[in-house]
C-alpha positions in Angstrom: -42.2 -8.9 -28.6 -41.1 -9.0 -32.2 -37.7 -7.6 -33.4 -39.5 -5.1 -35.6 -41.4 -3.6 -32.6 -38.2 -3.4 -30.6 -36.4 -1.3 -33.1 -38.1 2.1 -32.3 -37.3 1.6 -28.6 -33.6 1.0 -29.4 -33.6 4.2 -31.5 -35.3 6.1 -28.6 -32.7 4.8 -26.1 -29.9 5.6 -28.5 -31.3 9.1 -28.9 -31.7 9.5 -25.2 -28.1 8.5 -24.6 -26.9 10.9 -27.2 -28.8 13.8 -25.6 -27.4 12.9 -22.1 -23.9 12.8 -23.4 -24.3 16.1 -25.3 -25.8 17.7 -22.2 -23.0 16.4 -20.1 -20.5 17.6 -22.6 -22.0 21.1 -22.7 -22.0 21.3 -18.9 -18.4 20.1 -18.5 -17.3 22.4 -21.2 -18.3 25.4 -19.1 -15.9 24.3 -16.4 -13.0 22.5 -18.1 -12.5 23.7 -21.6 -10.7 21.0 -23.7 -11.0 18.3 -21.0 -14.4 17.5 -22.5 -12.7 16.0 -25.5 -11.0 13.5 -23.3 -14.2 12.5 -21.5 -16.1 12.3 -24.8 -13.8 9.4 -25.7 -15.5 7.4 -23.0 -18.6 7.1 -25.2 -16.7 5.4 -28.0 -18.1 2.1 -29.4 -15.1 0.2 -28.0 -16.4 0.8 -24.5 -19.2 -1.6 -25.3 -16.8 -4.5 -25.9 -14.7 -3.4 -22.9 -17.7 -3.6 -20.6 -18.2 -7.2 -21.7 -14.8 -8.3 -20.4 -15.3 -11.1 -17.9 -11.7 -12.0 -17.0 -11.6 -9.1 -14.4 -14.1 -9.6 -11.6 -13.6 -6.0 -10.7 -14.7 -4.6 -14.1 -18.1 -3.5 -12.9 -16.5 -0.9 -10.6 -15.6 1.1 -13.7 -19.2 1.6 -14.8 -20.1 5.2 -14.1 -22.9 5.6 -11.6 -22.6 9.4 -11.1 -24.4 11.9 -13.4 -21.5 14.4 -13.4 -17.8 13.6 -13.8 -16.0 13.9 -10.5 -13.0 15.5 -12.1 -14.5 18.7 -13.6 -12.6 20.9 -11.2 -9.3 19.9 -12.7 -7.1 22.4 -14.4 -6.6 21.5 -18.0 -4.1 24.2 -18.9 -1.0 22.1 -18.1 -1.9 19.3 -20.5 -0.5 16.8 -18.1 -2.0 13.3 -17.5 -4.4 13.1 -14.6 -6.2 10.4 -12.6 -9.3 10.2 -10.5 -11.4 7.6 -8.7 -14.5 6.5 -10.6 -17.8 7.1 -8.8 -16.3 9.2 -6.0 -19.1 11.4 -4.7 -18.0 14.8 -3.2 -14.4 13.7 -3.7 -14.6 10.4 -1.8 -15.6 6.8 -2.6 -16.5 4.8 0.5 -16.1 1.0 0.2 -16.1 -2.0 2.5 -13.2 -4.4 2.9 -12.7 -6.6 -0.2 -14.7 -4.2 -2.5 -13.4 -3.4 -6.0 -12.4 0.2 -7.0 -11.6 1.7 -10.4 -9.1 4.5 -11.2 -9.4 6.4 -14.5 -6.4 7.8 -16.2 -6.5 10.4 -18.9 -3.3 10.9 -21.0 -3.5 13.9 -23.3 -1.6 13.8 -26.5 2.1 14.7 -26.1 2.9 18.3 -27.0 5.8 19.0 -29.3 8.8 20.0 -27.3 12.4 19.3 -26.5 11.6 16.1 -24.7 8.8 15.0 -27.1 9.0 11.4 -28.3 6.0 11.6 -30.7 8.4 11.5 -33.7 9.7 8.1 -32.7 7.8 5.6 -34.8 7.7 1.8 -35.0 7.0 1.1 -31.4 4.0 -1.0 -30.7 2.5 -2.2 -27.5 2.0 -6.0 -27.1 -1.5 -7.2 -27.9 -4.0 -6.6 -25.1 -1.6 -4.3 -23.3 -1.9 -0.5 -23.0 0.1 1.8 -25.3 1.1 3.9 -22.3 3.2 2.8 -19.4 0.9 3.5 -16.4 2.3 2.9 -12.9 -0.5 3.5 -10.4 -0.7 2.8 -6.7 -3.3 3.4 -4.1 -1.5 4.4 -0.9 -3.0 4.4 2.5 -2.6 7.8 4.1 -4.3 7.3 7.4 -6.4 4.7 9.3 -8.6 7.0 11.4 -11.3 5.5 13.6 -14.6 7.0 14.4 -13.1 8.8 17.4 -10.5 10.4 15.2 -7.6 8.3 16.4 -5.4 6.0 14.2 -6.0 2.2 14.3 -2.7 1.2 15.9 -2.5 -1.9 13.7 -2.3 0.4 10.6 -0.7 3.5 12.0 1.8 4.9 9.5 1.6 1.6 7.6 1.2 3.2 4.2 -0.3 0.0 2.8 0.2 0.1 -1.0 -2.0 -1.6 -3.5 -1.0 -1.6 -7.2 -3.7 -0.9 -9.8 -3.4 -3.4 -12.6 -5.4 -4.6 -15.6 -5.6 -1.3 -17.4 -8.2 -1.2 -20.2 -8.4 1.5 -22.9 -11.7 3.3 -23.3 -11.3 4.1 -27.0 -8.3 4.0 -29.3 -5.0 4.2 -27.4 -2.9 3.6 -30.5 -3.3 7.1 -32.0 -0.6 9.4 -30.6 -2.5 12.5 -31.7 -5.5 11.9 -29.4 -6.1 11.5 -25.7 -5.9 8.1 -24.3 -8.3 7.1 -21.5 -7.8 4.0 -19.3 -9.6 2.3 -16.5 -7.6 0.2 -14.0 -9.0 -1.9 -11.1 -7.9 -3.0 -7.7 -9.4 -4.6 -4.6 -8.9 -3.0 -1.2 -9.1 -4.7 2.2 -7.2 -2.8 4.9 -9.1 0.1 6.5 -8.1 3.7 6.0 -8.0 6.6 3.5 -6.2 5.9 0.2 -5.0 8.4 -2.4 -3.6 7.9 -5.9 0.1 7.9 -6.6 0.5 7.6 -10.4 3.3 7.9 -12.9 3.7 7.6 -16.6 7.0 5.9 -17.6 6.5 5.6 -21.3 4.1 6.6 -24.1 2.7 5.3 -27.4 4.1 1.7 -27.1 7.7 2.9 -26.5 7.9 0.6 -23.4 8.0 -2.3 -25.8 11.4 -1.8 -27.6 12.1 -5.1 -29.2 15.5 -6.2 -30.6 16.7 -3.9 -33.3 14.9 -0.9 -31.8 16.3 1.9 -29.7 15.9 1.5 -26.0 14.8 4.9 -24.7 16.2 6.5 -21.5 14.0 6.0 -18.5 11.9 9.1 -17.6 8.8 9.4 -15.5 6.0 11.9 -15.9 3.9 12.6 -12.8 0.2 11.9 -13.3 -1.8 14.6 -11.5 -4.1 13.1 -8.9 -7.6 14.6 -8.7 -8.9 15.7 -5.4 -10.6 12.3 -4.9 -9.8 9.6 -2.4 -11.1 6.2 -1.2 -12.2 5.3 2.3 -12.2 1.7 3.3 -14.4 1.1 6.3 -13.0 -0.7 9.3 -14.6 -4.1 9.9 -12.9 -6.0 12.8 -14.8 -9.1 11.9 -13.5 -9.3 8.4 -11.1 -12.2 7.9 -8.5 -9.9 6.3 -8.4 -7.5 9.2 -4.9 -7.6 10.6 -5.9 -8.6 14.1 -7.5 -11.8 12.7 -4.5 -12.7 10.4 -3.4 -15.6 12.5 -6.8 -17.3 12.1 -6.2 -17.7 8.4 -5.2 -21.1 7.0 -1.5 -21.7 6.0 -0.6 -20.7 2.5 -0.4 -23.6 0.1 0.3 -21.5 -3.0 3.1 -19.3 -3.9 1.1 -16.5 -5.5 -1.2 -15.3 -2.8 -1.8 -11.5 -3.0 -1.0 -9.5 0.1 0.5 -6.3 1.5 3.5 -5.0 3.5 2.9 -4.1 7.1 5.5 -2.6 9.6 6.6 -5.3 12.0 6.3 -2.8 14.8 2.5 -2.7 14.1 1.9 -6.4 14.5 0.1 -7.6 17.7 2.6 -8.2 20.5 1.2 -11.7 21.1 2.3 -12.9 17.7 5.2 -15.3 17.7 7.9 -14.1 15.2 7.8 -17.6 13.7 4.2 -17.1 12.6 5.3 -14.7 9.9 8.3 -14.4 7.5 11.3 -12.2 7.9 10.9 -8.4 7.6 12.4 -6.7 4.6 15.1 -4.0 5.0 12.6 -1.3 5.8 11.1 -3.4 8.7 8.0 -4.4 6.8 6.5 -7.9 6.7 4.7 -9.5 3.7 1.3 -10.7 4.9 -1.1 -12.3 2.4 -4.8 -11.4 2.6 -6.3 -14.9 2.5 -3.7 -17.2 4.1 -0.7 -16.9 6.4 3.0 -17.6 5.9 5.1 -19.1 8.6 8.8 -18.8 9.1 10.3 -22.2 8.0 13.9 -23.2 8.8 16.0 -24.9 6.2 16.3 -27.9 8.5 12.5 -28.4 8.7 12.1 -27.7 5.0 14.6 -30.5 4.2 12.9 -32.9 6.6 9.7 -32.7 4.6 11.4 -32.4 1.1 13.5 -35.6 1.8 10.4 -37.8 1.5 8.0 -35.7 -0.6 10.4 -34.4 -3.2 13.7 -36.2 -2.8 15.0 -35.3 -6.2 14.6 -31.7 -7.6 15.6 -30.5 -11.0 16.0 -26.8 -11.1 16.3 -24.8 -14.3 17.4 -21.1 -14.1 20.0 -18.4 -14.6 21.9 -16.1 -12.3 18.7 -15.2 -10.4 18.5 -18.9 -9.5 22.1 -18.8 -8.5 21.3 -16.1 -6.0 18.2 -18.0 -4.9 20.2 -21.1 -4.2 22.8 -19.4 -2.0 20.6 -19.4 1.1 20.0 -23.1 0.5 23.6 -24.2 0.0 24.6 -22.2 3.1 21.6 -23.1 5.3 20.7 -19.5 5.4 24.2 -18.2 6.2 24.4 -16.0 3.2 23.8 -12.3 3.9 21.9 -13.3 7.0 23.0 -10.5 9.2 21.5 -7.0 9.1 25.1 -5.6 9.0 25.8 -7.5 5.8 22.9 -6.3 3.7 24.8 -3.3 2.3 27.5 -5.5 0.9 27.6 -5.6 -2.9 26.9 -9.3 -3.3 24.0 -8.9 -0.9 22.6 -6.0 -2.9 22.8 -7.4 -6.4 26.0 -8.9 -7.7 27.5 -12.1 -6.3 29.5 -13.4 -9.3 33.0 -14.6 -8.3 34.4 -13.1 -11.4 34.0 -9.7 -9.7 36.7 -10.7 -7.3 34.8 -10.9 -4.0 37.1 -11.9 -1.1 37.4 -15.7 -0.9 36.6 -15.7 2.8 33.1 -14.6 2.1 32.3 -18.0 0.5 35.3 -20.2 1.3 34.6 -20.5 5.0 30.9 -21.1 4.7 29.8 -24.2 6.5 28.0 -26.5 4.1 25.0 -28.4 5.6 24.2 -31.9 4.4 20.6 -31.0 4.0 21.0 -30.0 0.4 23.2 -31.8 -2.1 23.6 -29.3 -4.9 24.7 -30.8 -8.2 25.5 -28.3 -10.9 25.6 -30.3 -14.1 25.5 -28.2 -17.1 27.4 -25.2 -15.7 30.9 -26.5 -15.6 32.1 -24.1 -18.2 31.0 -20.9 -16.4 33.2 -19.3 -13.8 30.2 -17.4 -12.5 28.9 -20.6 -11.0 32.3 -21.9 -9.8 31.5 -21.4 -6.1 28.2 -23.3 -6.4 30.1 -26.4 -7.5 32.6 -25.9 -4.6 29.9 -25.5 -2.0 27.5 -28.2 -3.2 27.9 -31.9 -3.1 28.3 -32.4 0.7 27.9 -35.9 1.9 25.0 -36.9 4.2 27.7 -38.3 6.5 29.6 -35.1 6.9 29.5 -33.6 10.4 26.9 -30.8 10.8 28.6 -27.5 11.4 25.6 -25.5 12.6 24.5 -24.9 16.2 20.9 -24.9 17.3 19.8 -21.7 18.9 16.8 -19.8 20.2 15.9 -17.0 17.7 13.5 -15.2 20.1 15.7 -12.2 20.5 16.9 -11.9 16.9 15.2 -9.9 14.2 16.7 -11.5 11.2 17.6 -15.2 11.5 17.4 -17.1 8.1 20.1 -19.5 9.5 17.9 -20.7 12.4 18.0 -24.4 13.3 15.0 -25.5 15.5 15.7 -27.6 18.5 15.7 -31.3 17.6 16.7 -30.8 14.0 20.5 -30.4 14.6 21.0 -34.1 14.8 18.9 -35.2 11.8 20.5 -36.5 8.6 17.6 -35.7 6.2 18.6 -34.4 2.8 17.4 -34.2 -0.8 19.2 -33.9 -4.1 18.9 -30.7 -6.1 20.2 -30.8 -9.7 20.9 -27.3 -10.9 20.5 -27.3 -14.7 21.5 -24.0 -16.1 19.2 -22.3 -18.7 18.4 -18.8 -19.7 14.8 -19.4 -20.7 13.9 -19.5 -24.4 16.6 -17.1 -25.6 19.7 -15.2 -24.6 22.2 -13.0 -26.4 23.7 -15.9 -28.3 20.5 -17.7 -29.4 18.1 -20.3 -28.2 19.5 -23.4 -26.5 16.8 -24.9 -24.4 15.9 -27.4 -27.0 19.5 -28.8 -26.8 19.7 -28.7 -23.0 16.3 -30.1 -22.0 16.1 -33.7 -23.4 15.4 -37.1 -21.9 18.9 -38.1 -22.8 20.4 -35.2 -20.8 18.6 -36.2 -17.6 18.7 -40.0 -17.9 21.7 -40.2 -15.6 20.0 -38.2 -12.8 17.5 -39.6 -10.3 14.0 -39.2 -11.6 12.7 -35.8 -10.7 9.8 -35.6 -8.3 9.8 -31.8 -8.6 10.9 -29.4 -11.4 11.4 -25.8 -10.7 11.6 -23.5 -13.8 12.8 -19.9 -13.7 12.9 -17.8 -16.9 11.8 -14.4 -18.3 14.9 -12.2 -17.6 16.8 -13.1 -20.8 13.6 -13.6 -22.8 12.7 -9.9 -22.1 16.2 -8.8 -22.8 16.8 -10.3 -26.2 13.5 -11.8 -27.4 10.7 -10.8 -29.6 7.4 -11.4 -27.9 5.9 -13.4 -30.8 8.9 -15.7 -30.8 8.6 -16.0 -27.0 5.0 -17.1 -27.3 5.9 -19.8 -29.9 9.0 -21.0 -28.0 7.2 -21.2 -24.6 4.6 -23.5 -26.1 7.3 -25.8 -27.4 9.2 -25.6 -24.1 6.2 -26.6 -22.1 5.4 -29.5 -24.4 9.0 -30.7 -24.1 9.0 -30.5 -20.3 5.8 -32.5 -20.3 7.5 -35.2 -22.4 10.7 -35.3 -20.4 9.1 -35.2 -17.0 5.8 -37.0 -17.3 5.5 -37.8 -13.6 7.0 -34.7 -12.0 5.3 -31.8 -10.3 6.2 -28.3 -11.6 6.9 -25.0 -10.0 7.0 -21.9 -12.3 9.1 -19.1 -10.7 7.9 -15.7 -12.0 10.2 -13.2 -13.6 11.7 -10.5 -11.3 10.0 -7.1 -10.7 11.7 -4.4 -12.8 10.9 -0.8 -12.0 11.9 2.8 -12.3 15.3 2.6 -14.0 17.0 1.7 -17.3 19.6 -1.0 -17.7 23.2 -0.1 -18.4 23.2 -2.4 -21.4 21.1 -0.8 -24.1 21.0 -4.2 -26.0 18.8 -5.5 -23.2 15.2 -4.5 -23.8 14.2 -4.3 -20.1 11.1 -2.4 -19.2 8.6 -2.8 -16.4 5.7 -3.7 -18.7 7.7 -6.1 -20.8 8.7 -8.0 -17.6 5.1 -8.2 -16.5 3.7 -9.1 -20.0 6.2 -11.9 -20.7 5.8 -13.3 -17.2 2.0 -13.2 -17.3 2.0 -15.2 -20.6 4.5 -17.8 -19.4 2.7 -18.4 -16.0 -0.6 -18.9 -17.8 1.0 -21.5 -20.2 2.7 -23.3 -17.3 -0.4 -23.4 -15.3 -2.7 -24.6 -18.1 -0.5 -27.3 -19.6 1.7 -28.4 -16.6 -0.7 -27.6 -13.7 2.3 -25.8 -12.3 2.4 -24.0 -8.9 3.3 -20.4 -9.4 6.1 -19.0 -7.2 5.4 -15.3 -7.5 8.4 -13.1 -6.6 7.1 -10.3 -8.8 3.8 -9.6 -6.9 5.2 -8.8 -3.5 7.9 -6.5 -5.0 5.2 -4.6 -7.0 3.3 -3.9 -3.8 6.2 -2.0 -2.2 5.7 1.6 -1.5 6.3 4.1 -4.3 9.4 5.4 -2.4 10.8 1.9 -2.0 10.4 1.1 -5.7 12.4 4.2 -6.6 15.1 4.0 -3.9 18.5 4.3 -5.7 20.2 2.3 -2.9 18.0 -0.7 -3.9 19.5 -0.8 -7.5 23.2 -0.1 -7.4 24.2 -2.3 -10.3 21.2 -1.9 -12.6 20.7 -5.6 -12.9 17.5 -7.7 -12.6 18.8 -9.3 -9.4 17.0 -9.0 -6.1 18.6 -8.0 -2.8 19.6 -10.8 -0.4 16.9 -10.1 2.2 14.3 -10.1 -0.5 15.6 -13.5 -1.7 15.3 -14.9 1.9 11.6 -13.8 1.9 11.0 -15.1 -1.6 12.4 -18.5 -0.6 10.1 -18.5 2.4 7.2 -18.2 0.0 8.4 -21.2 -2.0 9.1 -23.2 1.2 5.6 -22.5 2.5 4.0 -23.5 -0.8 5.8 -26.8 -0.9 5.4 -28.1 2.6 2.3 -26.5 4.0 0.3 -29.3 2.3 -2.4 -31.3 4.2 -0.1 -34.3 4.5 2.5 -32.2 6.3 0.1 -30.1 8.5 
């Protein structure tokens, strides 16, 4: 067929599409008034390029397959943002485990009022990121079986799956028009899910960069349409909870998963076949692999011959991460300790914590922590005091049976109490590519700086927090490229682990100079992890993902954020460390 002959058919198809859209617009207008203006944006030319996106395997779930919008019963008088499930028929979309779903968000233009921010100009979202701060979760409301009873494995589980990868359908940069977005997710666990959605910023204001005003945190509820998703129960599916122990061990630190109440787990499961529960009694269970509870003694046994010398770059988040290691799990390891301030968020000695909290800690000889590069900082004083134990020092930890204990990060398995395995960990302080004083990584990461240390077999790099606080994204992109190139030159033989940035949500920082926001943390982290993976083949140690899958209530619980810092609570750190330990030693040569 020649091109000339194909032209009339294209015109005919174009005319047909226009007639269908016009008819649909007229029909919806009878029911919804001005809502049709928002839906008409879906036919904009940008949707054609949007449909061609191949990076998201779930993108096809956002292609409309229904002839009438499912949301036409919505009230448009409030002018509030609203959300609905794409392709839900009669208010419900039925899917099988592992199937993709799509949620559509419509954000009407902000009306002028006392709380309006439309007059604030100069804020721009980062490239390829939405202008509006959308926080959308799909929350499991029930797990009803065919007989009307709840599946006991999921009873009151409230599995939460975050919807990510939002794409604008049309121009989302114009504050005077409605913004329409599609977001995708993949659901595995059976049950009925509804939408929990919030808007935490508008018109690029989540991306306040240095020199711009950091706006107070304020959420707007996104009205959820009367649509839901039903995931069918398939007891034979590998992600069904009953079959979880049949999965292979996790060998990566970024496996997606969900939180399940420990009380729901099958009674025959050994507690050492899953990691510690969080403070709300929920356990992190990946979908496609399983985590096991690893003691510090076993971890050291494997590390001593696989990675005998570790160079660790990081800031105060790394300081907190290392506390369980230098104390063999005896930091904030009792449930009764978890409300203590240092266990919640702030463990800096300059804040005058009682000396006995740290001074009497037994120091195992599994980890020899060397803190070169931080001698001038009182914040890291106790790391220097606790580290550096000799392999010949007597072990001060008793072996015990943890079977009756709920929370035992300090467990020593039988047979390990007499071992003298250890590895050296060199803690080399850095704040990423930039902090409040400037950029110093180029001075601190050089071949000359590390020539007096044993050659690193593993390099752990933690960044993002200070980059988000004080950096411009364009500068961050440029500096990250230089940083990775330098690391490759300095450590030509080492393996790398990239530790993700922390999860930041639902609050403002006390320091307005720090440009913290949920989307800035996610955007900076996503770029850095891609660069580390591409150029250093780094393993990703994802501490952001599990935190983002917590329930909407947990994300907003004030008790979880008493000091407004980007630090994690102690029991979360113990869980995060388990993810790292699994990723490093669940390798074929060990298992």
